C-alpha angles and dihedrals in degrees: 000000000000092000090051091050091048092050091049090050091051093047091048092050092049092049089049091053092048090048091053091054090051094053096042093092090052091048090051091048091050092047093048091052089062097048134088112252095256092059098049097084099035117135129249091040116256103215092184112051117238090209118034115221097171097127095041097048098043092043090056090049097050100036103027131110092286111072094235093162092056092051090047093053091046091054092048091050096048095041096049093046093045093047093049094046093045091051092051095047095044094047093049092047092047092051091048093050093048109034107020114079115213137144115279095013097138094044091050091049091052089049090053091050090048090061088063090066092061110096112239090231090061093063100039094103095050090045091049092051093045094049092049090051092049093046093243096117115115094016136111091230089062091054090049091053091048092053096040095076106101114180091153090048091050091051094046095047093043090060089054093045089051089060091058106099115247089223089070091053093046092049090052091049091051088054089056101262118145126211093272093056092044091049097050101034102033111015103046097047090051094052096045094123091056092046091052092047094050091044090058093048095046092046092052094045094049095043092051095042111127103159101062097045090046092055104032101040127071105156112087091214088065097049117129124223095268091059089041091055089053091052091043089054091052089056100038105018093126092054105076094180090061092043091053091047089053091047092051090050090049096054096043095092090049091055092048095048091046094051094045094042094046090055091052091050093052093046092047094050092046094049091045092053091049093049092047 
């Protein structure tokens, strides 16, 4: 027992050291965002700023010449709408491919998975032409539709729905429940860990997306944060303290959604194991 405890202690210590090395760039970025410009590149690195410029740096980011607040709100709008729509579509498709019996179900599912192997860059031109024809070019709704497709989410959630016993579904159907009631009242609560996991992934992918906004947006008032960061860098690229303040502001929603979503995953897995 003592050898097992010692090995666990060593592994934990090693993982802690590795974890510190992973977060060092973020700590430096956070520290630099609070410093005056002359102290950012000092060597050796001053992890704790001598002079705190928190108010000055972040004020210039949020109320400077570049409308950072507008880009931020645009990203929040597009990301939340795309994440919600993608979750709904993926969950409904996963339930249909796992619990609804119809002819050609397996072949259609394989066809859906096959689309995931097509690089997004290979279909940019057809998408561009289609969105211009539909009047969705240069609009947030177009970006939401582009991000709402969730083949990976469908695959992930289908695997969880497959683990739901058919006896539960049959019992609900005997009691008079249709597929909609079974899906919302039985299926979704049982796959909560997968929903939380895919929510985190889809939120991060959409928030960090640079390619689609670059191609499908032209109006500056519609720019998302990723395009805004590029414009902000053109204005303030030589001021690393402001760049780090903008970067910290940009990743703040990702940290929040990861912390909240991670908690939901752990709670869902724990409750599922107790119920099982």
